[in-house]
VEXVO-217830 format. One line per field, with one value per residue (C-alpha): x, y, z; residue in three letters; chain. Coordinates in Angstrom, 1 decimal. Layout:
BEGIN
x <- (X/...) $
y <- (Y/...) $
z <- (Z/...) $
residuo <- (ala/...) $
cadena <- (A/...) $
***
This chain:
BEGIN
x <- (0.5/1.6/2.1/-0.8/1.3/0.1/-1.4/-2.4/-4.7/-3.1/-6.1/-5.2/-1.9/-3.8/-5.5/-2.6/-0.5/-3.6/-3.2/-1.6/2.2/1.4/-1.4/1.0/3.2/0.6/-2.2/1.4/1.4/-2.0/-1.9/1.5/0.0/-2.4/0.1/0.4/-3.6/-5.6/-8.7/-7.9/-9.7/-12.5/-12.4/-16.0/-17.4/-19.0/-22.8/-23.3/-19.9/-16.7/-15.0/-13.6/-12.3/-10.2/-10.1/-7.3/-7.2/-10.1/-9.8/-10.7/-8.8/-11.3/-9.9/-10.3/-9.2/-8.4/-7.6/-6.0/-3.6/-2.1/-3.6/-4.6/-5.7/-6.7/-8.9/-9.4/-7.8/-9.4/-11.9/-15.2/-17.0/-15.3/-15.1/-18.7/-19.9) $
y <- (0.0/3.7/6.2/8.8/13.0/14.6/18.0/20.1/23.2/26.2/26.7/23.0/23.1/26.6/24.4/21.9/24.7/25.1/22.1/20.3/19.5/15.6/14.9/17.3/14.2/11.3/13.5/14.3/10.0/9.5/11.9/10.2/6.4/7.9/8.8/4.5/3.4/6.7/4.8/3.1/0.8/3.0/5.6/7.2/8.9/11.3/12.0/15.2/15.0/13.0/13.5/11.2/11.3/9.5/9.6/10.4/10.5/12.9/15.0/13.9/14.2/15.5/15.0/13.7/12.0/11.7/8.4/10.2/12.5/10.2/13.1/13.2/16.5/17.4/19.5/19.9/18.9/19.3/18.4/17.4/20.2/22.4/20.1/20.2/23.6) $
z <- (-0.1/-1.1/1.2/2.1/1.9/4.8/4.6/7.3/7.4/9.2/11.2/12.3/13.4/15.2/17.1/17.8/19.4/22.1/23.0/26.1/25.4/26.6/23.7/21.7/21.2/21.0/17.9/15.3/16.0/14.8/12.3/10.9/11.5/8.8/6.3/6.4/6.9/6.4/7.2/10.5/12.7/14.1/12.3/11.8/7.7/8.6/8.2/6.4/5.0/2.6/5.2/8.2/12.2/14.3/18.4/20.0/23.6/24.7/20.9/17.1/14.6/11.2/7.9/3.7/1.8/-1.2/-2.5/-5.9/-4.9/-2.0/0.3/3.5/4.1/8.1/8.5/12.7/15.6/18.8/21.1/20.3/22.3/20.0/16.7/15.8/15.7) $
residuo <- (unk/unk/unk/unk/unk/unk/unk/unk/unk/unk/unk/unk/unk/unk/unk/unk/unk/unk/unk/unk/unk/unk/unk/unk/unk/unk/unk/unk/unk/unk/unk/unk/unk/unk/unk/unk/unk/unk/unk/unk/unk/unk/unk/unk/unk/unk/unk/unk/unk/unk/unk/unk/unk/unk/unk/unk/unk/unk/unk/unk/unk/unk/unk/unk/unk/unk/unk/unk/unk/unk/unk/unk/unk/unk/unk/unk/unk/unk/unk/unk/unk/unk/unk/unk/unk) $
cadena <- (A/A/A/A/A/A/A/A/A/A/A/A/A/A/A/A/A/A/A/A/A/A/A/A/A/A/A/A/A/A/A/A/A/A/A/A/A/A/A/A/A/A/A/A/A/A/A/A/A/A/A/A/A/A/A/A/A/A/A/A/A/A/A/A/A/A/A/A/A/A/A/A/A/A/A/A/A/A/A/A/A/A/A/A/A) $
***
């Protein structure tokens, strides 16, 4: 299976910087794993969109998979109370 390229939106980078440092390392590891398997066990497709979400502790990572171009675009990173608004 080919590796996907990870693209993180600037807004998602800002959201990541606001999180506690202990959680940032786990989240970045989870994002790196999406390059090998963009639809890992436990990911869910968001019903109203073509995006997916994956959990990492108390946080969610919302992303879009472009299979034709082998790209995973990260849109949002944060707590569920903030991310689905």
